[in-house]
C-alpha positions as CSV (number, residue, x, y, z in Angstrom):
1,M,-30.1,14.3,-12.9
2,D,-27.9,10.9,-13.1
3,S,-28.8,8.7,-9.9
4,S,-25.1,7.8,-9.7
5,I,-24.3,11.9,-8.9
6,L,-27.3,11.8,-6.3
7,S,-25.8,8.2,-4.8
8,R,-22.3,10.1,-4.5
9,R,-23.9,13.1,-2.8
10,A,-25.8,11.1,-0.5
11,F,-22.6,9.2,0.5
12,Y,-20.9,12.3,1.1
13,R,-23.4,13.7,3.2
14,S,-23.5,10.7,5.2
15,L,-19.9,11.4,6.3
16,R,-21.0,14.2,8.4
17,N,-23.3,12.2,10.7
18,D,-22.3,12.0,14.6
19,D,-21.9,8.5,14.1
20,F,-18.6,8.8,12.6
21,T,-15.3,9.0,14.9
22,K,-13.3,12.0,13.8
23,T,-9.9,12.7,14.0
24,K,-8.1,16.1,13.1
25,F,-7.3,14.7,9.5
26,S,-9.0,11.4,9.1
27,Q,-12.0,9.4,10.0
28,I,-12.8,6.0,11.1
29,V,-15.8,4.8,9.2
30,P,-18.0,1.5,10.2
31,D,-18.2,-1.1,7.3
32,R,-22.1,-0.1,6.8
33,E,-22.3,-0.9,3.0
34,G,-19.5,-3.2,2.5
35,L,-15.9,-1.8,1.6
36,Y,-15.1,-0.7,-1.7
37,L,-12.0,0.9,-3.1
38,K,-11.6,4.0,-5.4
39,K,-9.9,3.9,-9.2
40,K,-6.4,4.2,-8.3
41,V,-4.9,2.0,-5.6
42,F,-1.9,2.0,-3.6
43,L,-0.6,-0.8,-1.6
44,G,1.9,-0.7,1.0
45,Y,2.7,-3.9,3.4
46,T,5.1,-5.2,6.0
47,D,8.1,-6.6,3.5
48,I,11.5,-6.8,4.8
49,S,11.6,-3.0,5.7
50,A,7.9,-1.9,5.8
51,A,9.0,1.0,3.7
52,G,5.8,1.1,1.5
53,S,3.6,1.0,4.4
54,R,5.4,3.7,6.3
55,A,5.5,5.9,3.2
56,L,1.5,5.6,2.7
57,L,1.0,6.3,6.3
58,G,2.3,9.5,5.9
59,I,-0.4,10.7,3.6
60,S,-1.0,14.7,4.2
61,A,-4.5,14.2,2.8
62,K,-7.9,14.1,4.7
63,T,-8.7,10.4,4.8
64,I,-11.4,7.9,5.6
65,S,-10.0,5.0,7.3
66,C,-11.9,1.3,7.2
67,D,-10.7,-1.9,8.8
68,L,-10.0,-4.6,6.5
69,D,-10.7,-7.4,9.2
70,I,-9.7,-11.1,8.2
71,P,-10.9,-13.1,10.9
72,E,-8.9,-16.1,9.7
73,L,-5.8,-13.9,10.8
74,G,-6.5,-13.9,14.3
75,T,-5.4,-11.1,16.6
76,S,-3.0,-9.1,14.6
77,E,-0.1,-6.8,16.2
78,L,1.1,-3.6,14.5
79,I,4.7,-3.7,13.5
80,C,4.8,-0.2,12.8
81,R,4.4,2.7,15.5
82,P,5.1,6.5,15.9
83,S,8.5,6.9,18.3
84,T,8.1,11.0,18.3
85,A,5.4,12.6,15.7
86,A,1.9,12.7,16.4
87,M,-0.1,10.8,14.1
88,D,-3.6,12.3,12.7
89,I,-4.2,8.8,10.9
90,P,-5.3,6.0,13.4
91,L,-3.4,3.1,13.0
92,L,-4.7,-0.8,12.4
93,P,-3.3,-3.8,11.2
94,I,-4.6,-3.9,7.9
95,Q,-6.7,-0.6,6.8
96,I,-8.0,1.0,3.7
97,M,-7.6,5.0,3.5
98,H,-9.6,6.9,1.1
99,C,-8.7,10.2,0.2
100,K,-11.6,12.6,0.8
101,Y,-10.7,15.7,-1.4
102,E,-7.9,14.8,-3.4
103,E,-8.7,14.4,-6.9
104,V,-6.1,14.0,-9.9
105,I,-6.8,14.8,-13.5
106,I,-5.1,12.7,-15.6
107,D,-5.1,12.5,-19.2
108,A,-8.2,14.6,-19.1
109,I,-9.7,11.5,-16.4
110,I,-10.5,12.6,-12.5
111,F,-9.1,10.0,-10.7
112,K,-9.7,9.5,-6.7
113,F,-7.2,7.4,-4.5
114,S,-7.4,4.7,-1.8
115,L,-4.9,3.3,0.1
116,I,-4.4,0.1,1.7
117,V,-1.8,-0.2,4.4
118,I,-0.8,-4.0,6.0
119,N,0.7,-2.8,9.1
120,T,1.5,-6.5,10.7
121,S,2.8,-9.5,9.9
122,L,1.9,-12.1,7.4
123,P,2.6,-15.7,8.2
124,P,3.2,-17.4,4.9
125,S,0.3,-19.6,5.7
126,K,-2.1,-17.0,5.6
127,C,-1.0,-14.6,2.8
128,H,-3.4,-16.2,0.1
129,L,-6.2,-15.2,2.5
130,V,-5.2,-11.5,2.4
131,A,-3.9,-11.0,-1.4
132,D,-7.3,-13.0,-2.2
133,K,-9.3,-10.5,-0.2
134,I,-7.7,-7.7,-1.5
135,V,-7.8,-8.7,-5.0
136,N,-11.5,-9.9,-5.2
137,L,-12.2,-6.1,-3.5
138,C,-10.0,-4.7,-6.7
139,S,-12.0,-6.6,-8.9
140,E,-15.4,-5.9,-7.5
141,S,-14.6,-2.1,-7.2
142,E,-13.5,-2.1,-10.8
143,I,-10.4,-0.6,-9.9
144,E,-8.4,0.8,-12.7
145,R,-4.8,0.3,-11.5
146,L,-3.1,-1.2,-8.1
147,V,0.4,0.4,-7.3
148,V,2.4,-2.1,-5.1
149,L,5.2,-0.7,-3.2
150,T,7.6,-3.1,-1.6
151,T,11.4,-3.4,-1.0
152,L,13.5,-6.5,-1.8
153,K,17.0,-7.9,-0.9
154,L,18.2,-8.1,-5.0
155,R,21.0,-10.1,-6.3
156,I,21.2,-8.7,-9.5
157,P,24.5,-8.8,-11.9
158,E,24.9,-5.2,-12.1
159,K,27.6,-2.8,-10.9
160,K,24.9,-0.7,-9.3
161,L,21.2,-1.3,-8.5
162,A,18.8,1.4,-9.7
163,P,16.9,3.1,-7.1
164,L,13.7,2.1,-8.2
165,Y,12.4,-0.8,-10.3
166,E,8.7,-1.4,-12.0
167,N,7.0,-4.4,-13.3
168,S,3.7,-4.0,-15.0
169,F,1.0,-6.7,-15.5
170,N,-2.1,-6.2,-17.8
171,T,-1.4,-2.5,-18.0
172,R,1.3,-0.1,-19.4
173,S,4.3,1.3,-17.3
174,L,3.8,4.6,-15.2
175,T,7.6,5.2,-15.2
176,T,11.0,4.7,-17.4
177,S,12.5,3.1,-14.1
178,P,14.1,-0.6,-15.5
179,S,12.0,-3.9,-14.9
180,L,13.5,-6.7,-12.5
181,P,14.8,-9.3,-15.0
182,D,12.6,-12.0,-15.7
183,D,14.8,-14.7,-13.6
184,T,14.6,-12.6,-10.3
185,K,13.8,-14.7,-7.4
186,V,11.6,-13.3,-4.8
187,H,11.8,-14.4,-1.4
188,D,8.3,-13.0,0.0
189,S,5.4,-15.1,0.2
190,F,2.8,-12.2,0.2
191,L,4.3,-10.5,-3.1
192,N,4.4,-14.1,-4.5
193,V,0.7,-14.7,-4.1
194,L,-0.6,-11.3,-4.8
195,I,1.1,-11.3,-8.1
196,Q,0.1,-14.7,-9.2
197,M,-3.7,-13.6,-8.5
198,V,-3.3,-10.3,-10.2
199,Q,-2.4,-12.2,-13.2
200,L,-5.2,-14.5,-13.1
201,Q,-8.1,-12.1,-12.5
202,G,-6.2,-9.7,-15.4
203,I,-6.2,-7.0,-12.5
204,P,-4.1,-3.9,-13.6
205,C,-0.7,-3.7,-11.8
206,N,2.2,-1.9,-11.2
207,I,4.8,-3.4,-8.9
208,M,7.2,-0.8,-7.5
209,T,10.2,-2.5,-6.2
210,A,13.2,-0.5,-4.2
211,P,16.2,-2.6,-3.5
212,G,16.4,-3.2,0.5
213,H,17.7,-4.9,3.4
214,S,15.8,-6.5,6.9
215,A,15.1,-3.6,8.7
216,F,16.4,-2.9,11.9
217,N,14.2,-2.3,14.9
218,S,14.2,1.5,14.0
219,V,13.0,4.1,12.4
220,P,13.9,4.1,8.6
221,S,17.8,4.7,8.2
222,T,19.9,4.9,5.3
223,D,21.6,1.6,6.7
224,D,19.1,-0.6,5.7
225,N,18.0,1.2,2.8
226,S,14.5,1.8,4.2
227,L,15.0,5.7,4.3
228,Q,16.0,5.9,0.9
229,A,12.9,3.4,-0.2
230,I,10.5,5.7,1.3
231,Q,11.9,8.7,-0.2
232,E,11.8,7.0,-3.7
233,F,8.1,6.2,-3.2
234,H,7.5,9.7,-2.3
235,Q,9.0,10.9,-5.5
236,F,7.4,8.7,-7.6
237,I,3.6,9.1,-6.1
238,G,4.1,12.9,-5.9
239,G,5.5,13.2,-9.6
240,W,2.6,10.8,-10.7
241,T,-0.4,12.0,-8.5
242,R,0.5,15.3,-6.7
243,L,-0.4,13.6,-3.5
244,K,1.5,14.8,-0.8
245,F,3.2,13.0,2.5
246,D,4.5,14.4,5.8
247,E,8.3,12.9,6.0
248,E,8.5,13.6,9.2
249,V,5.4,11.2,10.2
250,C,7.1,8.6,8.1
251,L,10.5,8.6,9.4
252,S,9.2,8.7,13.0
253,L,7.8,5.1,12.2
254,E,9.4,2.6,14.0
255,F,10.0,-0.9,12.8
256,G,9.2,-3.6,15.5
257,R,10.0,-7.0,14.4
258,S,7.7,-9.5,15.1
259,K,8.2,-13.2,16.2
260,K,5.6,-14.3,13.7
261,I,7.7,-12.8,10.4
262,R,9.3,-15.3,8.4
263,R,10.7,-14.0,5.1
264,A,11.3,-17.1,3.1
265,G,8.3,-18.2,0.5
266,T,8.2,-19.5,-2.6
267,L,10.5,-18.4,-5.2
268,F,8.7,-16.5,-8.0
269,M,10.2,-15.2,-10.9
270,F,8.8,-11.7,-12.8
271,S,8.0,-13.6,-16.0
């Protein structure tokens, strides 16, 4: 029998060990054998509205959560917390969630998914540390696609902004959504660094961008476009993967602005 099959079986048997802290739908696992990612990875982070991270935290599938610890960040506070709905997923400043049983067949190939959620503020001077950790982990895990969910304040000379834009690097597009123009300026330090590292290491990456504004200290709202962004992200992910999300949980996550958050960063163009 293939040794890789045996190792996978041994891994899943280990998930039943009493050493793991269980919740109803999720588990937190200790970093015994090093962090890893599955073949398809979604990333949401604390951008101007944290719509991507809030969208992913509503995952309905059973998950295993791992703490992505970056000591250089120091003590990290959570930015989004549930205001009403109870959450089965534990909240960590930066975490990886592996979907345990969700398998999707795309073009006759079975894919499994990991979700990376950055639920803390990233000072511009530390963004490269987090981006480097994630990109290296993608490379070491030999992932096949990284999908980044982001919201940006867009200034595009169009009569009406599209609900979703897609820019692809080292891979094909996943949707028919328009791309942001090459001269689009991005005031987002983390995204700037991430895109540059993705290009340098040749990581297949799709950037899904929803227009947005700086979030209010509240649950998702139409006023800052965070509600529309979450819904667009769910529609895109559900259409491509059939993963399901609990919208009630997503819409209960309250954005709490941190004093550490600074929006301005190096200008980057999608070229």
